[in-house]
KOLZA-749074 format. One record per residue (C-alpha): x, y, z; residue number from 1; chain. Coordinates in steps of 0.05 Angstrom, whole numbers, plus 5000, padded with zeros to 4 digits. Layout:
<pts>
 east north   up   i ch
    X     Y    Z NUM  A
...
</pts>
This chain:
<pts>
 east north   up   i ch
 5000  5000 5000   1  A
 5020  5072 4990   2  A
 5050  5099 5054   3  A
 5019  5161 5084   4  A
 5057  5214 5123   5  A
 5019  5268 5161   6  A
 5068  5325 5173   7  A
 5069  5381 5223   8  A
 5031  5351 5281   9  A
 5037  5393 5344  10  A
 4998  5357 5399  11  A
 4992  5286 5426  12  A
 4917  5282 5418  13  A
 4920  5304 5346  14  A
 4979  5257 5332  15  A
 4942  5198 5362  16  A
 4881  5213 5321  17  A
 4922  5216 5257  18  A
 4956  5150 5275  19  A
 4889  5117 5288  20  A
 4863  5144 5221  21  A
 4918  5107 5184  22  A
 4981  5149 5182  23  A
 5044  5107 5172  24  A
 5091  5164 5189  25  A
 5083  5229 5228  26  A
 5126  5291 5218  27  A
 5146  5339 5274  28  A
 5173  5406 5252  29  A
 5235  5440 5282  30  A
 5242  5496 5232  31  A
 5235  5561 5272  32  A
 5201  5599 5216  33  A
 5146  5547 5208  34  A
 5079  5558 5242  35  A
 5081  5484 5259  36  A
 5148  5488 5295  37  A
 5153  5453 5363  38  A
 5208  5444 5414  39  A
 5247  5379 5424  40  A
 5215  5372 5493  41  A
 5145  5378 5463  42  A
 5164  5328 5409  43  A
 5189  5279 5463  44  A
 5123  5283 5499  45  A
 5086  5268 5435  46  A
 5133  5210 5417  47  A
 5129  5179 5487  48  A
 5054  5186 5489  49  A
 5045  5154 5421  50  A
 5090  5095 5438  51  A
 5056  5085 5505  52  A
 4987  5086 5473  53  A
 5002  5048 5409  54  A
 5063  5004 5421  55  A
 5083  4969 5357  56  A
 5027  5005 5320  57  A
 5061  5072 5329  58  A
 5077  5107 5263  59  A
 5149  5123 5248  60  A
 5166  5192 5275  61  A
 5205  5240 5230  62  A
 5236  5306 5251  63  A
 5234  5361 5197  64  A
 5294  5407 5193  65  A
 5316  5464 5148  66  A
 5391  5478 5141  67  A
 5408  5455 5211  68  A
 5478  5428 5224  69  A
 5485  5353 5227  70  A
 5506  5352 5300  71  A
 5443  5392 5319  72  A
 5399  5344 5280  73  A
 5430  5284 5314  74  A
 5421  5316 5382  75  A
 5347  5332 5370  76  A
 5332  5262 5343  77  A
 5360  5233 5407  78  A
 5328  5284 5453  79  A
 5259  5276 5421  80  A
 5263  5201 5410  81  A
 5251  5204 5335  82  A
 5264  5152 5282  83  A
 5290  5194 5225  84  A
 5303  5265 5200  85  A
 5275  5299 5139  86  A
 5322  5352 5110  87  A
 5280  5404 5074  88  A
 5330  5459 5061  89  A
 5393  5466 5019  90  A
 5433  5414 5057  91  A
 5491  5382 5019  92  A
 5498  5307 5013  93  A
 5551  5309 5068  94  A
 5497  5327 5119  95  A
 5455  5268 5099  96  A
 5517  5223 5103  97  A
 5529  5246 5175  98  A
 5461  5220 5195  99  A
 5480  5147 5184 100  A
 5423  5133 5135 101  A
 5370  5162 5181 102  A
 5362  5224 5137 103  A
 5309  5234 5083 104  A
 5327  5290 5034 105  A
 5270  5331 5008 106  A
 5283  5355 4937 107  A
 5251  5414 4901 108  A
 5277  5406 4830 109  A
 5260  5456 4777 110  A
 5258  5406 4720 111  A
 5270  5332 4706 112  A
 5343  5341 4689 113  A
 5357  5375 4755 114  A
 5315  5322 4790 115  A
 5359  5266 4762 116  A
 5423  5302 4781 117  A
 5399  5314 4853 118  A
 5373  5243 4860 119  A
 5440  5215 4838 120  A
 5477  5259 4888 121  A
 5434  5242 4949 122  A
 5413  5170 4936 123  A
 5477  5138 4962 124  A
 5461  5166 5032 125  A
 5386  5150 5032 126  A
 5356  5105 5087 127  A
 5364  5030 5078 128  A
 5304  5018 5123 129  A
 5247  5002 5075 130  A
 5197  5033 5122 131  A
 5226  5101 5104 132  A
 5227  5136 5036 133  A
 5292  5141 4997 134  A
 5278  5213 4976 135  A
 5220  5262 4980 136  A
 5199  5307 4922 137  A
 5164  5373 4936 138  A
 5143  5430 4890 139  A
 5197  5479 4870 140  A
 5194  5549 4899 141  A
 5251  5599 4895 142  A
 5243  5624 4967 143  A
 5202  5574 5008 144  A
 5222  5506 5036 145  A
 5158  5467 5025 146  A
 5089  5484 5050 147  A
 5074  5524 4987 148  A
 5009  5488 4970 149  A
 5036  5479 4899 150  A
 5040  5411 4866 151  A
 5104  5377 4846 152  A
 5111  5362 4772 153  A
 5096  5290 4753 154  A
 5155  5292 4704 155  A
 5201  5314 4760 156  A
 5175  5260 4807 157  A
 5183  5206 4753 158  A
 5255  5227 4741 159  A
 5270  5215 4815 160  A
 5230  5150 4816 161  A
 5275  5123 4762 162  A
 5335  5131 4808 163  A
 5310  5109 4876 164  A
 5266  5052 4901 165  A
 5221  5091 4948 166  A
 5195  5160 4928 167  A
 5151  5201 4974 168  A
 5110  5254 4938 169  A
 5093  5320 4972 170  A
 5067  5387 4949 171  A
 4995  5411 4945 172  A
 4965  5344 4964 173  A
 4895  5342 4994 174  A
 4836  5294 4998 175  A
 4809  5324 4933 176  A
 4870  5308 4890 177  A
 4913  5255 4923 178  A
 4876  5196 4892 179  A
 4889  5223 4822 180  A
 4963  5235 4838 181  A
 4972  5165 4868 182  A
 4937  5133 4808 183  A
 4980  5172 4758 184  A
 5047  5163 4792 185  A
 5044  5103 4839 186  A
 5093  5134 4889 187  A
 5118  5094 4949 188  A
 5087  5146 4994 189  A
 5051  5213 4999 190  A
 5063  5270 5048 191  A
 5011  5321 5070 192  A
 5009  5379 5120 193  A
 4964  5439 5103 194  A
 4920  5396 5058 195  A
 4889  5363 5119 196  A
 4882  5426 5160 197  A
 4824  5473 5164 198  A
 4854  5541 5177 199  A
 4899  5529 5238 200  A
 4970  5507 5221 201  A
 4991  5446 5260 202  A
 4920  5425 5278 203  A
 4896  5369 5233 204  A
 4823  5366 5215 205  A
 4806  5293 5227 206  A
 4751  5291 5176 207  A
 4801  5314 5124 208  A
 4854  5265 5149 209  A
 4805  5207 5142 210  A
 4783  5231 5073 211  A
 4856  5235 5052 212  A
 4871  5164 5076 213  A
 4808  5139 5043 214  A
 4826  5171 4977 215  A
 4896  5139 4978 216  A
 4867  5071 4995 217  A
 4815  5076 4940 218  A
 4870  5092 4890 219  A
 4910  5032 4916 220  A
 4849  4987 4907 221  A
 4841  5009 4834 222  A
 4908  4977 4817 223  A
 4900  4918 4864 224  A
 4951  4939 4917 225  A
</pts>
């Protein structure tokens, strides 16, 4: 089945509800300029609460960082008790390498040629754990690091898919369009944040979360996954 990541959760209750609705991964944001940013202590409380409540059913927990040094990322992962880090800025491959294959690079290529070049550069340091994506593709924006609400190009995503085994697609996904995107591309996973909110960043609207999950599962069923 297509994996589902709900990104930017900010409270234990909301995170639990997203997990129960069918999220495979949850993202916790540590980028200070994001309206969904939380502290490592808050993230630890969410992580501990999820594991206490769900045990082996707990989604994988991914910290989201933008241009943070590798040593800071490693420290936050340990302090918050997270499984992996998503690097959503302009980090070089060396930063990913320092994370010992617990780092997921988010790419924002402008075109398929750039997508292929970036994929080749970062793929050697991608996670080996098949519960995590190899790379994530988001929509290109000259000034913003994700969260633009714009959709990533299918041509760009396909160029990355040709180079890595597990692509996670982000960018402008919502219950209204995710089924079409999953059917057209068949990515390993999909990532959503604002598309399952209803006006308050970091607070997921559970009706929209359930509709998103249902749309992905319906697209999976169409092709017999």
